C-alpha positions as CSV (number, residue, x, y, z in Angstrom):
1,M,100.5,-11.6,56.1
2,T,103.3,-10.7,53.7
3,R,106.1,-13.4,52.4
4,A,108.5,-12.2,55.1
5,Q,106.6,-12.4,57.7
6,A,105.4,-15.8,56.9
7,L,109.2,-17.5,56.3
8,S,110.1,-15.8,59.7
9,W,106.6,-17.1,61.3
10,A,108.2,-20.8,59.7
11,S,111.7,-20.5,61.2
12,E,110.7,-19.9,64.4
13,I,108.6,-22.5,64.6
14,R,111.0,-24.8,63.1
15,N,113.6,-23.2,65.6
16,T,110.9,-23.7,68.7
17,R,110.1,-27.4,67.4
18,N,113.8,-28.4,67.9
19,R,114.3,-27.1,71.2
20,V,111.1,-28.7,71.9
21,R,112.5,-32.4,70.8
22,T,116.3,-32.0,72.1
23,Q,114.9,-30.9,76.0
24,L,112.4,-33.7,75.9
25,A,115.2,-36.1,74.5
26,S,117.1,-35.2,76.8
27,E,114.7,-35.1,79.7
28,Q,114.9,-31.0,80.4
29,L,111.2,-31.0,79.7
30,G,108.6,-33.3,80.7
31,L,105.8,-34.0,79.1
32,G,103.3,-32.2,81.8
33,E,105.8,-29.2,81.8
34,L,105.6,-28.9,77.6
35,L,101.9,-29.6,77.7
36,K,101.7,-26.9,80.6
37,L,103.7,-24.8,78.1
38,A,102.0,-24.8,74.9
39,K,99.1,-23.1,76.4
40,Q,101.5,-20.2,77.0
41,D,103.6,-19.7,74.2
42,E,101.7,-19.7,70.8
43,A,104.6,-21.7,68.9
44,V,105.2,-24.4,71.0
45,G,101.5,-24.7,71.0
46,E,101.9,-25.4,66.6
47,V,103.8,-28.6,67.4
48,K,101.8,-31.6,67.0
49,L,100.8,-34.6,69.5
50,L,101.8,-36.9,68.0
51,W,105.6,-35.1,67.0
52,A,105.8,-34.4,70.5
53,L,104.8,-37.7,72.0
54,E,107.6,-39.5,69.9
55,S,110.2,-37.2,71.0
56,L,109.8,-38.6,74.4
57,P,113.4,-40.6,75.9
58,G,112.1,-44.2,75.1
59,A,109.0,-43.9,73.0
60,R,108.4,-46.3,70.1
61,K,106.6,-45.3,67.0
62,V,104.7,-48.1,66.7
63,D,103.5,-47.8,70.6
64,T,102.9,-44.7,70.4
65,R,100.5,-44.5,67.5
66,R,98.6,-47.6,69.0
67,K,97.9,-45.9,72.4
68,L,96.6,-42.6,70.6
69,A,94.4,-44.8,68.6
70,E,92.8,-46.7,71.8
71,L,92.5,-43.3,73.6
72,R,90.8,-42.3,70.0
73,I,92.9,-39.0,70.0
74,P,94.4,-38.0,66.8
75,G,98.6,-37.5,66.5
76,T,97.9,-34.3,64.7
77,L,96.4,-31.9,67.0
78,R,98.5,-29.2,68.0
79,L,99.2,-28.9,71.8
80,G,98.0,-25.6,72.2
81,D,94.8,-27.4,71.1
82,L,94.1,-29.9,73.5
83,D,91.7,-29.2,76.0
84,V,91.5,-30.4,79.6
85,V,90.0,-34.3,79.6
86,I,92.6,-34.7,76.7
87,T,95.8,-33.4,78.7
88,D,94.8,-35.4,81.6
89,R,94.7,-39.0,79.0
90,I,97.2,-38.2,77.5
91,I,99.7,-37.5,80.6
92,T,97.8,-40.3,81.9
93,A,98.5,-42.9,79.8
94,F,101.3,-42.1,78.6
95,L,103.5,-42.3,81.5
96,L,102.5,-45.6,82.3
97,L,103.2,-46.8,78.7
98,A,107.0,-44.4,79.8
99,Q,106.8,-46.9,82.8
100,S,106.2,-50.5,81.5
101,P,109.3,-52.7,81.1
102,A,110.7,-52.5,77.6
103,R,109.7,-55.5,75.5
104,S,112.3,-57.5,73.7
């Protein structure tokens, strides 16, 4: 890979990551949809799990990290590398976390 190709690839990944964060934050894209999209779009598949989860509306960094630790799932995994079992566990856990009342 040449330097120009590497710079182009990095730019594409940054743009995709920013688009995904915006869509998650504005609820245009749900967690389940994102995980499906990660299997189809290589650039979305490069996004790290923790980064995506922390982009969800109402997500709190501490709660997100604690929930991942409780599930024993590293936040450093890329979305494209998640298998069906981990995907199901994440969707179940984080949909329940999003529905729980906010703490004061």
